[in-house]
ZAMARGU-4260 file (C-alpha; in steps of 0.2 Angstrom, whole numbers, plus 5000, padded with zeros to 4 digits):
<rodrens>
0) 5240/4698/4973 | 5235/4681/4965 | 5221/4670/4959 | 5217/4653/4967 | 5213/4637/4957
5) 5207/4620/4963 | 5209/4609/4948 | 5199/4593/4951 | 5204/4592/4969 | 5199/4577/4980
10) 5203/4574/4998 | 5200/4558/5007 | 5201/4553/5025 | 5202/4534/5024 | 5186/4529/5016
15) 5178/4546/5019 | 5178/4558/5004 | 5178/4576/5012 | 5180/4585/4995 | 5175/4577/4979
20) 5183/4583/4962 | 5182/4601/4966 | 5184/4613/4951 | 5184/4631/4957 | 5193/4647/4952
25) 5195/4662/4963 | 5200/4678/4953 | 5213/4690/4958 | 5207/4702/4972 | 5190/4693/4973
30) 5181/4690/4989 | 5175/4672/4988 | 5165/4664/5001 | 5164/4645/5004 | 5147/4641/5013
35) 5138/4625/5018 | 5133/4615/5033 | 5145/4607/5045 | 5155/4593/5037 | 5152/4599/5019
40) 5171/4600/5016 | 5173/4619/5016 | 5186/4620/5030 | 5196/4605/5022 | 5196/4616/5006
45) 5204/4630/5015 | 5216/4619/5024 | 5222/4611/5008 | 5225/4629/5001 | 5235/4633/5016
50) 5245/4617/5015 | 5239/4610/5032 | 5231/4596/5023 | 5238/4586/5007 | 5226/4584/4992
55) 5223/4566/4988 | 5220/4570/4970 | 5221/4586/4959 | 5231/4602/4959 | 5230/4618/4968
60) 5237/4634/4961 | 5241/4651/4969 | 5243/4662/4954 | 5252/4652/4941 | 5262/4642/4954
65) 5256/4624/4959 | 5257/4623/4978 | 5253/4605/4981 | 5271/4601/4987 | 5275/4619/4994
70) 5277/4621/5012 | 5264/4632/5021 | 5276/4645/5026 | 5281/4647/5008 | 5264/4649/5000
75) 5263/4668/5004 | 5246/4666/5012 | 5239/4672/5029 | 5226/4663/5039 | 5213/4669/5052
80) 5205/4655/5062 | 5189/4654/5072 | 5201/4653/5087 | 5211/4669/5086 | 5226/4659/5093
85) 5234/4675/5101 | 5250/4673/5112 | 5244/4677/5129 | 5261/4682/5136 | 5263/4695/5122
90) 5255/4712/5120 | 5245/4717/5104 | 5260/4725/5096 | 5271/4709/5098 | 5257/4697/5093
95) 5255/4707/5076 | 5273/4709/5074 | 5279/4691/5078 | 5277/4683/5060 | 5287/4698/5053
100) 5301/4695/5066 | 5302/4677/5061 | 5305/4682/5043 | 5319/4694/5047 | 5310/4710/5043
105) 5319/4725/5050 | 5312/4734/5065 | 5307/4751/5057 | 5297/4742/5044 | 5289/4730/5057
110) 5283/4746/5067 | 5277/4754/5051 | 5267/4739/5046 | 5260/4736/5063 | 5255/4753/5066
115) 5247/4755/5049 | 5237/4739/5052 | 5232/4744/5069 | 5225/4761/5063 | 5215/4753/5050
120) 5207/4741/5062 | 5205/4753/5076 | 5216/4745/5089 | 5230/4757/5088 | 5227/4762/5106
125) 5228/4744/5112 | 5245/4740/5106 | 5252/4738/5124 | 5238/4727/5131 | 5238/4708/5133
130) 5225/4697/5125 | 5216/4694/5141 | 5213/4713/5143 | 5204/4713/5126 | 5185/4710/5121
135) 5181/4697/5109 | 5179/4709/5095 | 5196/4717/5099 | 5204/4700/5099 | 5197/4697/5082
140) 5204/4713/5075 | 5221/4709/5082 | 5221/4692/5074 | 5216/4701/5057 | 5230/4713/5060
145) 5242/4699/5062 | 5237/4693/5045 | 5237/4710/5037 | 5255/4715/5041 | 5261/4699/5032
150) 5255/4707/5016 | 5251/4690/5008 | 5245/4686/4991 | 5229/4677/4998 | 5219/4679/5015
155) 5211/4663/5021 | 5198/4665/5034 | 5190/4651/5043 | 5174/4657/5052 | 5183/4671/5060
160) 5167/4680/5067 | 5158/4665/5074 | 5164/4669/5092 | 5156/4687/5092 | 5139/4692/5097
165) 5126/4697/5085 | 5129/4716/5085 | 5148/4714/5084 | 5146/4702/5069 | 5137/4715/5059
170) 5150/4728/5063 | 5164/4715/5059 | 5156/4710/5042 | 5156/4729/5037 | 5174/4731/5043
175) 5180/4715/5033 | 5171/4722/5017 | 5180/4739/5019 | 5196/4730/5022 | 5195/4719/5007
180) 5193/4735/4996 | 5207/4744/5004 | 5219/4730/5003 | 5215/4724/4985 | 5219/4706/4990
185) 5211/4689/4986 | 5200/4684/5001 | 5194/4666/5003 | 5182/4665/5017 | 5173/4650/5025
190) 5157/4651/5035 | 5141/4640/5038 | 5131/4656/5040 | 5122/4660/5024 | 5118/4678/5029
195) 5137/4681/5031 | 5140/4673/5014 | 5126/4684/5006 | 5132/4700/5013 | 5151/4698/5011
200) 5155/4687/4996 | 5157/4694/4978 | 5154/4676/4973 | 5148/4661/4984 | 5152/4643/4982
205) 5139/4632/4990 | 5146/4615/4996 | 5137/4600/5002 | 5145/4582/5005 | 5161/4588/4998
210) 5153/4594/4981 | 5152/4611/4975 | 5133/4613/4971 | 5133/4630/4963 | 5145/4645/4962
215) 5139/4662/4957 | 5135/4680/4964 | 5124/4681/4979 | 5109/4688/4970 | 5110/4675/4956
220) 5111/4661/4969 | 5095/4668/4977 | 5085/4670/4962 | 5091/4655/4952 | 5096/4641/4963
225) 5102/4626/4952 | 5095/4613/4964 | 5084/4610/4979 | 5099/4610/4991 | 5105/4628/4986
230) 5087/4634/4986 | 5085/4627/5004 | 5101/4633/5010 | 5101/4651/5003 | 5088/4663/5011
235) 5081/4666/5028 | 5068/4660/5032 | 5071/4646/5020 | 5061/4643/5004 | 5044/4634/5006
240) 5042/4618/4997 | 5027/4608/4992 | 5024/4591/4984 | 5015/4594/4967 | 5012/4588/4949
245) 5012/4597/4933 | 4994/4595/4925 | 4984/4602/4911 | 4989/4603/4893 | 5004/4610/4883
250) 4995/4626/4880 | 4988/4628/4898 | 4999/4621/4912 | 4995/4620/4931 | 5005/4617/4947
255) 4994/4605/4957 | 4998/4603/4975 | 4982/4597/4981 | 4977/4612/4991 | 4982/4623/4977
260) 4980/4622/4958 | 4986/4637/4949 | 4991/4641/4931 | 5010/4642/4927 | 5013/4658/4918
265) 5015/4656/4899 | 5033/4661/4898 | 5038/4649/4911 | 5026/4635/4905 | 5035/4635/4888
270) 5051/4629/4897 | 5042/4614/4904 | 5037/4606/4887 | 5035/4587/4889 | 5034/4587/4908
275) 5015/4585/4910 | 5011/4573/4924 | 5028/4574/4931 | 5030/4574/4950 | 5039/4590/4956
280) 5044/4600/4971 | 5035/4617/4970 | 5045/4631/4979 | 5041/4649/4984 | 5051/4661/4995
285) 5042/4668/5011 | 5043/4686/5004 | 5033/4680/4989 | 5018/4675/5000 | 5007/4690/5005
290) 4993/4694/5017 | 4979/4696/5004 | 4975/4713/5011 | 4992/4720/5008 | 4997/4711/4992
295) 5004/4722/4979 | 4992/4728/4966 | 4992/4718/4949 | 5000/4703/4957 | 4998/4687/4946
300) 4993/4677/4962 | 4986/4661/4968 | 4975/4663/4984 | 4976/4651/4999 | 4967/4651/5016
305) 4978/4643/5030 | 4978/4642/5049 | 4990/4654/5058 | 5002/4644/5069 | 5015/4656/5075
310) 5017/4675/5072 | 5034/4683/5074 | 5034/4702/5073 | 5051/4708/5067 | 5047/4727/5067
315) 5050/4730/5048 | 5041/4714/5043 | 5031/4700/5051 | 5035/4681/5049 | 5019/4670/5050
320) 5020/4651/5051 | 5005/4644/5043 | 4997/4626/5043 | 4986/4619/5029 | 4981/4601/5033
325) 4998/4593/5036 | 5007/4606/5026 | 5017/4620/5035 | 5025/4635/5027 | 5031/4652/5032
330) 5027/4670/5025 | 5036/4686/5026 | 5022/4699/5026 | 5018/4717/5029 | 5020/4722/5047
335) 5002/4730/5047 | 4995/4712/5046 | 4983/4708/5060 | 4986/4689/5060 | 4985/4681/5076
340) 4988/4663/5081 | 4973/4651/5079 | 4964/4661/5066 | 4962/4658/5047 | 4972/4670/5036
345) 4970/4673/5017 | 4986/4674/5008 | 4991/4675/4990 | 5006/4667/4982 | 5016/4677/4968
350) 5016/4665/4954 | 5029/4675/4944 | 5041/4670/4958 | 5038/4651/4958 | 5052/4638/4958
355) 5050/4621/4951 | 5062/4606/4954 | 5063/4588/4949 | 5056/4578/4964 | 5069/4564/4961
360) 5085/4573/4956 | 5082/4590/4964 | 5087/4599/4948 | 5079/4615/4945 | 5066/4616/4931
365) 5062/4634/4933
</rodrens>
C-alpha cells in the first residue's frame, strides 16, 4: 500500500495549461475523488500518475518513490477506464488473468487470485463467458476484477461508472466502497459527477481550469466552500446566488439583495468587520428555503413571496423553481406543499445557513 503525492505538478499541452501547480497528497489507503467539469484537468492528473502522460514540471511520488521517469508497468498501479477495454476473444477468466500471465505468475496463484476476485465481485459464475455475453454492469465488474488481481499499491479509476444506467450506478458505488474497505488499498477516482464524489470519497479534490480549488471531506466542502466555484459545483440542486450588498452599521449588518433585506446573525456579522457597502454574492442552498407553512419552528428566517414557475415532485421532497422579478431560484421543500405553477408562494430563508462571497474574487466571506 502507498500514499500518492503531487508536488507542484504542472502539465502543458503546447500553450494550454491542463494542470497548474498541483499540490496534493493522498494518504495511504485513502479513497480520494478528483471531481470537476469536463476539461478541468482531472483525467490528466490520473494519466500522469499512471505514467501515460509526462509532467511538464514538478514531481509525482507513489509512497517514497518519485515515479516521473518510471515506466507505467513498473509503477505498481492498476487502472480502470471509462471504456472497460476487455479483450473480446477471451473469456472472463482469461481477461482477468491476462496481466498476471504477462508477469509470469504461476498458474495455481493466478487461478486463486482470479477466483477470489470473481467471488468478491459476484462474477464467479461468469468466468467462461465472453464480454459480448455480459451486461454493462457485468463488464464493469470484470474490468475491476482485472485490476484487483494485480494487487497493486494504488488503484486509479477514470469514470468507470459513466456507462451504467442510474440503478446500476447506485449499486456499483456501494460495491466500490465495500471493495475499498476490504482491499485496504489507496484509490484515486476521477468523475465529473458530484453525487458520485460526495457519496464515495473520503476526501474530494475539486478542480477547475487545472487548479485545485479546494480539497476536504465531502461534508466540509458542502458546508464550507472556499469559493463560488466550489459552492456552485457541490450540491444538487446547486446553491442559489443573488447579487447583494452589505448595509447597516458595524453593530447591525444586513444583506440587501433588493427584494430582500435581512439582518446578518450577530456571530456572523462579527466576521465581516470593515465590509460595509461591499458588493457581494449572497448564497443559500435550496434545502434552506422552506414553504412558510412547513418551516421548522424557531427558524431565524427571512420571508419572501415569489411566483412558482415549475414544481418537481420527487416523492420524499419537492423542488420548486421560483421567480421574483428577473431573479430565479430553487427551493427543496416539504412534499406536503400545495404549490402549483403560476401561483404566489410564501417562502422563508434560513439565515443561519447563508453564505457570502466576494463578488469580484469569488472568495468565501462566510
